[in-house]
C-alpha beads as a LAMMPS data file, in Angstrom:
LAMMPS data file: protein, C-alpha beads

342 atoms
341 bonds

1 atom types
1 bond types

-500.0 500.0 xlo xhi
-500.0 500.0 ylo yhi
-500.0 500.0 zlo zhi

Masses

1 110.0

Atoms # bond

1 1 1 13.724 -15.841 13.072
2 1 1 14.693 -12.133 13.337
3 1 1 12.368 -9.768 15.177
4 1 1 11.808 -6.097 14.332
5 1 1 9.619 -3.336 15.711
6 1 1 7.143 -1.504 13.477
7 1 1 4.898 1.477 14.114
8 1 1 1.227 0.683 13.638
9 1 1 0.536 4.428 13.598
10 1 1 2.927 7.308 12.967
11 1 1 2.848 8.295 16.632
12 1 1 2.594 4.735 17.985
13 1 1 1.945 2.113 19.209
14 1 1 4.739 -0.255 18.195
15 1 1 4.523 -3.970 17.499
16 1 1 7.184 -6.664 17.260
17 1 1 7.046 -8.788 14.115
18 1 1 8.910 -11.913 13.007
19 1 1 10.439 -12.127 9.535
20 1 1 11.042 -15.634 8.183
21 1 1 13.674 -14.564 5.648
22 1 1 17.284 -13.888 6.703
23 1 1 17.842 -10.235 7.634
24 1 1 21.274 -8.635 7.612
25 1 1 22.629 -5.248 8.711
26 1 1 20.864 -2.262 7.194
27 1 1 18.445 -3.994 7.661
28 1 1 18.619 -5.906 4.369
29 1 1 17.003 -8.950 2.787
30 1 1 17.028 -10.533 -0.646
31 1 1 14.345 -8.076 -1.760
32 1 1 14.857 -4.763 0.067
33 1 1 17.637 -3.001 1.964
34 1 1 18.187 0.303 3.741
35 1 1 21.185 1.798 1.966
36 1 1 21.211 5.520 2.729
37 1 1 20.569 7.612 5.821
38 1 1 20.028 5.837 9.129
39 1 1 20.846 2.157 9.251
40 1 1 20.555 -0.474 11.945
41 1 1 22.595 -3.507 12.962
42 1 1 21.165 -6.605 14.649
43 1 1 21.749 -7.258 18.331
44 1 1 23.373 -10.403 19.701
45 1 1 20.140 -12.344 19.045
46 1 1 19.883 -11.182 15.430
47 1 1 16.961 -8.833 16.252
48 1 1 16.369 -5.162 15.428
49 1 1 14.637 -3.819 18.540
50 1 1 16.008 -0.296 18.985
51 1 1 14.324 1.759 21.698
52 1 1 12.377 4.519 19.947
53 1 1 12.240 6.551 23.160
54 1 1 16.041 6.891 23.120
55 1 1 16.955 9.815 20.795
56 1 1 20.251 8.176 19.888
57 1 1 18.484 4.958 18.874
58 1 1 15.579 6.607 17.016
59 1 1 17.208 6.672 13.528
60 1 1 17.940 2.957 13.778
61 1 1 14.359 2.310 14.880
62 1 1 13.097 4.237 11.833
63 1 1 15.375 2.204 9.554
64 1 1 14.090 -1.077 11.001
65 1 1 10.445 0.014 10.741
66 1 1 10.840 1.178 7.134
67 1 1 12.515 -2.085 6.178
68 1 1 9.941 -4.282 7.947
69 1 1 6.955 -2.586 6.296
70 1 1 8.657 -2.653 2.886
71 1 1 9.330 -6.377 3.315
72 1 1 5.689 -6.872 4.337
73 1 1 4.588 -5.174 1.096
74 1 1 6.798 -7.561 -0.874
75 1 1 5.417 -10.549 1.030
76 1 1 1.844 -9.358 0.425
77 1 1 2.390 -9.486 -3.334
78 1 1 4.432 -12.708 -3.150
79 1 1 1.356 -14.363 -1.627
80 1 1 -0.598 -13.472 -4.777
81 1 1 1.940 -13.581 -7.617
82 1 1 4.327 -16.213 -6.269
83 1 1 8.081 -16.004 -5.734
84 1 1 8.930 -16.921 -9.311
85 1 1 6.952 -13.997 -10.763
86 1 1 8.248 -11.259 -8.480
87 1 1 11.089 -9.172 -9.846
88 1 1 12.341 -5.586 -9.921
89 1 1 12.337 -3.508 -13.104
90 1 1 16.159 -3.714 -13.252
91 1 1 16.448 -7.450 -12.530
92 1 1 17.598 -8.228 -16.078
93 1 1 20.595 -5.952 -15.553
94 1 1 21.435 -6.666 -11.933
95 1 1 19.754 -8.835 -9.339
96 1 1 19.956 -6.251 -6.568
97 1 1 17.335 -5.388 -3.928
98 1 1 15.183 -2.272 -3.818
99 1 1 16.984 0.496 -1.927
100 1 1 15.208 2.224 0.953
101 1 1 16.149 5.743 2.051
102 1 1 14.231 6.663 5.205
103 1 1 15.612 10.197 5.705
104 1 1 15.484 11.972 2.345
105 1 1 15.820 15.747 2.625
106 1 1 13.638 18.277 0.758
107 1 1 13.235 19.292 -2.009
108 1 1 13.238 15.574 -2.832
109 1 1 9.773 14.185 -2.122
110 1 1 8.659 10.756 -1.036
111 1 1 8.676 8.650 -4.203
112 1 1 9.856 5.540 -5.994
113 1 1 12.540 5.984 -8.653
114 1 1 13.344 3.268 -11.173
115 1 1 16.486 5.172 -12.153
116 1 1 17.774 5.148 -8.569
117 1 1 16.342 1.684 -7.880
118 1 1 15.099 3.194 -4.652
119 1 1 12.240 4.532 -2.600
120 1 1 13.053 7.683 -0.652
121 1 1 10.962 9.093 2.192
122 1 1 10.838 12.797 3.007
123 1 1 11.989 14.159 6.325
124 1 1 12.114 17.724 7.680
125 1 1 15.003 20.022 6.852
126 1 1 15.339 20.945 10.518
127 1 1 14.036 19.853 13.890
128 1 1 11.780 22.890 14.241
129 1 1 8.587 21.168 12.995
130 1 1 6.647 18.396 14.790
131 1 1 8.932 15.465 13.986
132 1 1 6.375 12.666 14.353
133 1 1 4.254 14.269 11.646
134 1 1 7.064 14.908 9.204
135 1 1 9.082 11.700 8.921
136 1 1 7.109 9.923 6.226
137 1 1 9.032 6.668 6.664
138 1 1 7.107 6.248 9.932
139 1 1 3.784 5.826 8.126
140 1 1 2.891 2.216 7.354
141 1 1 0.496 3.275 4.604
142 1 1 3.054 5.520 2.892
143 1 1 5.838 2.914 2.985
144 1 1 3.480 0.201 1.712
145 1 1 2.170 2.495 -1.029
146 1 1 5.553 3.581 -2.389
147 1 1 7.035 0.088 -2.290
148 1 1 3.852 -1.038 -4.048
149 1 1 4.759 1.249 -6.959
150 1 1 8.191 -0.376 -7.171
151 1 1 6.688 -3.872 -7.130
152 1 1 4.200 -3.164 -9.935
153 1 1 6.928 -1.484 -11.980
154 1 1 8.872 -4.740 -11.792
155 1 1 5.896 -6.953 -12.583
156 1 1 4.580 -4.708 -15.370
157 1 1 7.543 -2.571 -16.517
158 1 1 5.689 -1.392 -19.635
159 1 1 3.163 0.374 -17.399
160 1 1 5.537 3.241 -16.805
161 1 1 4.383 5.582 -14.035
162 1 1 5.618 8.653 -15.898
163 1 1 3.306 8.073 -18.866
164 1 1 0.539 10.648 -19.287
165 1 1 -2.085 7.965 -19.633
166 1 1 -4.875 8.272 -17.110
167 1 1 -5.734 4.599 -16.769
168 1 1 -2.101 3.502 -16.470
169 1 1 -1.361 6.010 -13.741
170 1 1 -4.705 5.433 -12.022
171 1 1 -4.075 1.691 -11.871
172 1 1 -0.595 2.289 -10.469
173 1 1 -2.091 4.470 -7.725
174 1 1 -4.919 2.018 -7.057
175 1 1 -2.474 -0.891 -6.841
176 1 1 -0.176 1.039 -4.494
177 1 1 -3.081 2.065 -2.238
178 1 1 -4.337 -1.534 -2.173
179 1 1 -0.905 -2.903 -1.260
180 1 1 -0.855 -0.421 1.638
181 1 1 -4.387 -1.458 2.588
182 1 1 -3.649 -5.189 2.622
183 1 1 -0.424 -4.729 4.585
184 1 1 -2.464 -2.883 7.228
185 1 1 -5.221 -5.534 7.186
186 1 1 -2.659 -8.168 8.151
187 1 1 -2.398 -6.608 11.621
188 1 1 -5.136 -7.651 14.044
189 1 1 -4.427 -4.627 16.260
190 1 1 -5.409 -2.262 13.442
191 1 1 -8.501 -4.323 12.670
192 1 1 -9.547 -4.152 16.323
193 1 1 -9.132 -0.373 16.368
194 1 1 -11.119 0.090 13.127
195 1 1 -14.309 -1.577 14.393
196 1 1 -17.105 0.144 16.287
197 1 1 -19.003 -1.332 19.219
198 1 1 -21.352 -3.251 16.910
199 1 1 -18.493 -4.897 15.019
200 1 1 -18.919 -2.745 11.910
201 1 1 -16.142 -0.697 10.366
202 1 1 -16.264 2.689 12.059
203 1 1 -16.514 5.924 10.098
204 1 1 -13.090 7.373 9.226
205 1 1 -11.371 4.134 10.209
206 1 1 -7.689 3.578 9.474
207 1 1 -8.438 1.523 6.350
208 1 1 -10.725 3.927 4.499
209 1 1 -8.788 7.206 4.749
210 1 1 -5.561 6.897 2.791
211 1 1 -2.981 9.641 2.942
212 1 1 -4.447 11.333 6.025
213 1 1 -0.983 11.704 7.511
214 1 1 0.285 13.356 4.352
215 1 1 -2.029 16.277 4.975
216 1 1 0.363 17.240 7.749
217 1 1 3.571 16.135 6.044
218 1 1 5.746 17.817 3.495
219 1 1 4.680 15.791 0.444
220 1 1 0.941 16.460 0.963
221 1 1 -0.836 15.091 -2.152
222 1 1 -4.086 14.972 -0.201
223 1 1 -6.467 12.446 1.257
224 1 1 -7.980 9.684 -0.896
225 1 1 -11.005 8.061 0.686
226 1 1 -11.670 4.436 -0.107
227 1 1 -15.236 4.659 1.216
228 1 1 -16.567 6.627 -1.739
229 1 1 -19.210 6.517 -4.475
230 1 1 -17.006 7.997 -7.221
231 1 1 -17.873 7.221 -10.834
232 1 1 -16.155 7.534 -14.185
233 1 1 -18.486 10.432 -15.003
234 1 1 -17.237 12.305 -11.930
235 1 1 -13.702 12.307 -13.324
236 1 1 -14.662 15.079 -15.766
237 1 1 -14.854 17.440 -12.775
238 1 1 -11.359 16.469 -11.589
239 1 1 -8.788 17.715 -14.076
240 1 1 -5.379 19.078 -13.164
241 1 1 -2.415 20.717 -14.879
242 1 1 0.664 18.491 -15.037
243 1 1 3.921 20.479 -15.308
244 1 1 5.259 20.285 -18.843
245 1 1 2.486 17.924 -19.944
246 1 1 -0.681 19.990 -19.919
247 1 1 -4.125 19.407 -18.479
248 1 1 -5.472 15.925 -17.878
249 1 1 -7.694 13.857 -15.641
250 1 1 -6.607 13.627 -12.010
251 1 1 -5.368 10.037 -11.978
252 1 1 -5.368 10.003 -8.163
253 1 1 -9.118 10.677 -8.263
254 1 1 -9.663 8.064 -10.980
255 1 1 -7.801 5.507 -8.850
256 1 1 -10.389 5.933 -6.083
257 1 1 -13.120 4.623 -8.404
258 1 1 -11.340 1.254 -8.327
259 1 1 -10.249 1.310 -4.681
260 1 1 -13.762 2.393 -3.684
261 1 1 -15.157 -0.698 -5.377
262 1 1 -12.657 -2.905 -3.528
263 1 1 -13.480 -1.259 -0.198
264 1 1 -17.205 -1.841 -0.800
265 1 1 -16.413 -5.506 -1.494
266 1 1 -14.375 -5.675 1.720
267 1 1 -17.302 -4.369 3.775
268 1 1 -19.779 -6.725 2.078
269 1 1 -17.547 -9.783 2.390
270 1 1 -16.782 -9.089 6.060
271 1 1 -20.528 -8.810 6.719
272 1 1 -21.067 -12.161 5.018
273 1 1 -18.405 -13.803 7.186
274 1 1 -20.042 -12.330 10.298
275 1 1 -23.369 -13.707 9.133
276 1 1 -21.780 -17.145 8.939
277 1 1 -20.819 -16.946 12.610
278 1 1 -17.304 -15.489 12.552
279 1 1 -16.356 -12.778 15.026
280 1 1 -15.973 -9.225 13.671
281 1 1 -12.159 -9.224 13.752
282 1 1 -11.836 -12.682 12.216
283 1 1 -14.401 -11.763 9.564
284 1 1 -12.538 -8.634 8.473
285 1 1 -9.184 -10.417 8.513
286 1 1 -10.550 -13.241 6.335
287 1 1 -12.213 -10.773 3.960
288 1 1 -8.947 -8.885 3.584
289 1 1 -6.981 -12.046 2.783
290 1 1 -9.455 -13.112 0.108
291 1 1 -9.742 -9.672 -1.479
292 1 1 -5.958 -9.335 -1.553
293 1 1 -5.938 -12.252 -3.966
294 1 1 -8.962 -11.012 -5.917
295 1 1 -7.950 -7.348 -6.306
296 1 1 -4.174 -7.541 -6.711
297 1 1 -4.438 -10.675 -8.816
298 1 1 -6.972 -8.996 -11.108
299 1 1 -4.637 -6.092 -11.837
300 1 1 -1.912 -8.579 -12.752
301 1 1 -4.370 -10.607 -14.862
302 1 1 -5.308 -7.594 -17.007
303 1 1 -3.772 -7.807 -20.483
304 1 1 -3.291 -4.041 -20.487
305 1 1 -3.747 -1.131 -18.056
306 1 1 -7.487 -0.762 -18.543
307 1 1 -9.945 -0.178 -15.701
308 1 1 -12.715 -2.219 -17.297
309 1 1 -10.446 -5.216 -17.873
310 1 1 -9.326 -5.071 -14.247
311 1 1 -12.864 -4.997 -12.848
312 1 1 -13.891 -7.838 -15.145
313 1 1 -10.934 -9.835 -13.827
314 1 1 -11.961 -9.003 -10.238
315 1 1 -15.456 -10.288 -10.953
316 1 1 -14.114 -13.527 -12.437
317 1 1 -11.604 -14.127 -9.629
318 1 1 -14.333 -13.437 -7.045
319 1 1 -16.572 -16.013 -8.726
320 1 1 -13.789 -18.608 -8.562
321 1 1 -12.762 -17.888 -4.973
322 1 1 -15.920 -16.758 -3.175
323 1 1 -18.884 -17.721 -5.340
324 1 1 -21.513 -15.813 -7.328
325 1 1 -22.695 -13.417 -4.600
326 1 1 -19.408 -11.494 -4.392
327 1 1 -18.973 -11.645 -8.172
328 1 1 -22.437 -10.141 -8.692
329 1 1 -21.739 -7.437 -6.113
330 1 1 -18.538 -6.458 -7.941
331 1 1 -20.327 -6.479 -11.294
332 1 1 -23.219 -4.330 -10.020
333 1 1 -20.815 -1.913 -8.308
334 1 1 -18.695 -1.746 -11.451
335 1 1 -21.755 -0.833 -13.494
336 1 1 -22.860 1.802 -11.001
337 1 1 -19.402 3.390 -11.104
338 1 1 -19.309 3.343 -14.906
339 1 1 -16.471 0.817 -15.063
340 1 1 -18.599 -1.893 -16.680
341 1 1 -21.267 -1.607 -19.375
342 1 1 -24.885 -1.979 -18.345

Bonds

1 1 1 2
2 1 2 3
3 1 3 4
4 1 4 5
5 1 5 6
6 1 6 7
7 1 7 8
8 1 8 9
9 1 9 10
10 1 10 11
11 1 11 12
12 1 12 13
13 1 13 14
14 1 14 15
15 1 15 16
16 1 16 17
17 1 17 18
18 1 18 19
19 1 19 20
20 1 20 21
21 1 21 22
22 1 22 23
23 1 23 24
24 1 24 25
25 1 25 26
26 1 26 27
27 1 27 28
28 1 28 29
29 1 29 30
30 1 30 31
31 1 31 32
32 1 32 33
33 1 33 34
34 1 34 35
35 1 35 36
36 1 36 37
37 1 37 38
38 1 38 39
39 1 39 40
40 1 40 41
41 1 41 42
42 1 42 43
43 1 43 44
44 1 44 45
45 1 45 46
46 1 46 47
47 1 47 48
48 1 48 49
49 1 49 50
50 1 50 51
51 1 51 52
52 1 52 53
53 1 53 54
54 1 54 55
55 1 55 56
56 1 56 57
57 1 57 58
58 1 58 59
59 1 59 60
60 1 60 61
61 1 61 62
62 1 62 63
63 1 63 64
64 1 64 65
65 1 65 66
66 1 66 67
67 1 67 68
68 1 68 69
69 1 69 70
70 1 70 71
71 1 71 72
72 1 72 73
73 1 73 74
74 1 74 75
75 1 75 76
76 1 76 77
77 1 77 78
78 1 78 79
79 1 79 80
80 1 80 81
81 1 81 82
82 1 82 83
83 1 83 84
84 1 84 85
85 1 85 86
86 1 86 87
87 1 87 88
88 1 88 89
89 1 89 90
90 1 90 91
91 1 91 92
92 1 92 93
93 1 93 94
94 1 94 95
95 1 95 96
96 1 96 97
97 1 97 98
98 1 98 99
99 1 99 100
100 1 100 101
101 1 101 102
102 1 102 103
103 1 103 104
104 1 104 105
105 1 105 106
106 1 106 107
107 1 107 108
108 1 108 109
109 1 109 110
110 1 110 111
111 1 111 112
112 1 112 113
113 1 113 114
114 1 114 115
115 1 115 116
116 1 116 117
117 1 117 118
118 1 118 119
119 1 119 120
120 1 120 121
121 1 121 122
122 1 122 123
123 1 123 124
124 1 124 125
125 1 125 126
126 1 126 127
127 1 127 128
128 1 128 129
129 1 129 130
130 1 130 131
131 1 131 132
132 1 132 133
133 1 133 134
134 1 134 135
135 1 135 136
136 1 136 137
137 1 137 138
138 1 138 139
139 1 139 140
140 1 140 141
141 1 141 142
142 1 142 143
143 1 143 144
144 1 144 145
145 1 145 146
146 1 146 147
147 1 147 148
148 1 148 149
149 1 149 150
150 1 150 151
151 1 151 152
152 1 152 153
153 1 153 154
154 1 154 155
155 1 155 156
156 1 156 157
157 1 157 158
158 1 158 159
159 1 159 160
160 1 160 161
161 1 161 162
162 1 162 163
163 1 163 164
164 1 164 165
165 1 165 166
166 1 166 167
167 1 167 168
168 1 168 169
169 1 169 170
170 1 170 171
171 1 171 172
172 1 172 173
173 1 173 174
174 1 174 175
175 1 175 176
176 1 176 177
177 1 177 178
178 1 178 179
179 1 179 180
180 1 180 181
181 1 181 182
182 1 182 183
183 1 183 184
184 1 184 185
185 1 185 186
186 1 186 187
187 1 187 188
188 1 188 189
189 1 189 190
190 1 190 191
191 1 191 192
192 1 192 193
193 1 193 194
194 1 194 195
195 1 195 196
196 1 196 197
197 1 197 198
198 1 198 199
199 1 199 200
200 1 200 201
201 1 201 202
202 1 202 203
203 1 203 204
204 1 204 205
205 1 205 206
206 1 206 207
207 1 207 208
208 1 208 209
209 1 209 210
210 1 210 211
211 1 211 212
212 1 212 213
213 1 213 214
214 1 214 215
215 1 215 216
216 1 216 217
217 1 217 218
218 1 218 219
219 1 219 220
220 1 220 221
221 1 221 222
222 1 222 223
223 1 223 224
224 1 224 225
225 1 225 226
226 1 226 227
227 1 227 228
228 1 228 229
229 1 229 230
230 1 230 231
231 1 231 232
232 1 232 233
233 1 233 234
234 1 234 235
235 1 235 236
236 1 236 237
237 1 237 238
238 1 238 239
239 1 239 240
240 1 240 241
241 1 241 242
242 1 242 243
243 1 243 244
244 1 244 245
245 1 245 246
246 1 246 247
247 1 247 248
248 1 248 249
249 1 249 250
250 1 250 251
251 1 251 252
252 1 252 253
253 1 253 254
254 1 254 255
255 1 255 256
256 1 256 257
257 1 257 258
258 1 258 259
259 1 259 260
260 1 260 261
261 1 261 262
262 1 262 263
263 1 263 264
264 1 264 265
265 1 265 266
266 1 266 267
267 1 267 268
268 1 268 269
269 1 269 270
270 1 270 271
271 1 271 272
272 1 272 273
273 1 273 274
274 1 274 275
275 1 275 276
276 1 276 277
277 1 277 278
278 1 278 279
279 1 279 280
280 1 280 281
281 1 281 282
282 1 282 283
283 1 283 284
284 1 284 285
285 1 285 286
286 1 286 287
287 1 287 288
288 1 288 289
289 1 289 290
290 1 290 291
291 1 291 292
292 1 292 293
293 1 293 294
294 1 294 295
295 1 295 296
296 1 296 297
297 1 297 298
298 1 298 299
299 1 299 300
300 1 300 301
301 1 301 302
302 1 302 303
303 1 303 304
304 1 304 305
305 1 305 306
306 1 306 307
307 1 307 308
308 1 308 309
309 1 309 310
310 1 310 311
311 1 311 312
312 1 312 313
313 1 313 314
314 1 314 315
315 1 315 316
316 1 316 317
317 1 317 318
318 1 318 319
319 1 319 320
320 1 320 321
321 1 321 322
322 1 322 323
323 1 323 324
324 1 324 325
325 1 325 326
326 1 326 327
327 1 327 328
328 1 328 329
329 1 329 330
330 1 330 331
331 1 331 332
332 1 332 333
333 1 333 334
334 1 334 335
335 1 335 336
336 1 336 337
337 1 337 338
338 1 338 339
339 1 339 340
340 1 340 341
341 1 341 342
């Protein structure tokens, strides 16, 4: 079983992870491969454990980290959708993996491209800026988010991310944020660091502030907080001009109405597990695993990209998997946020 090192935070610490699937040079798997910029080759044991403190080995360490987090995003969705359902948007033409490009130079920004069949991550033009804050491939949340876009594009290719349709784009952003969230929730070290002394999620914990690192990186779309009380009515105050398309609702803001509901459910479900005698870390880990199935599965269950249909599906999946209390909480929260009718 190959071992790789990932960064839990942009500036450390690192963690070794095992990958059950075969991993080749690049690294590369059946689903994702590093194909441009820095690459890494396995050592004699088949592992990718480059020393990040060695400047000569750093590019290979970044390649291995980017690959490992991208593979984790794929595995997160595989756990919900199943292996038979997962595919890339180009799979009918060529059964090739998603390409990862850890060191993409400006003006190209961090993004998924169906045309290129790739996700590229921005890096600085020169070494003059603080490097740890500028290599976006080093952020677990950013890698998980962008690969999440690629996964949903394969599962729902008609939901094109370039369509000027607020709900379509908002659901793409919500899905991508949630994939990043559930990848992070699979790591007990991050769960431990997110809890306060009483076992509650601390304010400004690593799970509720998405995109914080991008405030100091070159893509910089801004912070999206998952611990929010945003409503559909609030969206009227968040309109932006899209180049060549005109003015429309800020779909990033609209996405937080959905992710805020999921975060509220995460907090409530973790509290319920604690009340049943589980420790704080175990409770949050279990809540994350269940909500991964509820939230991501609901987006895939929706017949069309419609926020109301998604929240209704979340309510129904919660009823099936956790009982009426969580289903009622999601329904009440959906009504409060204007996603469900009173």
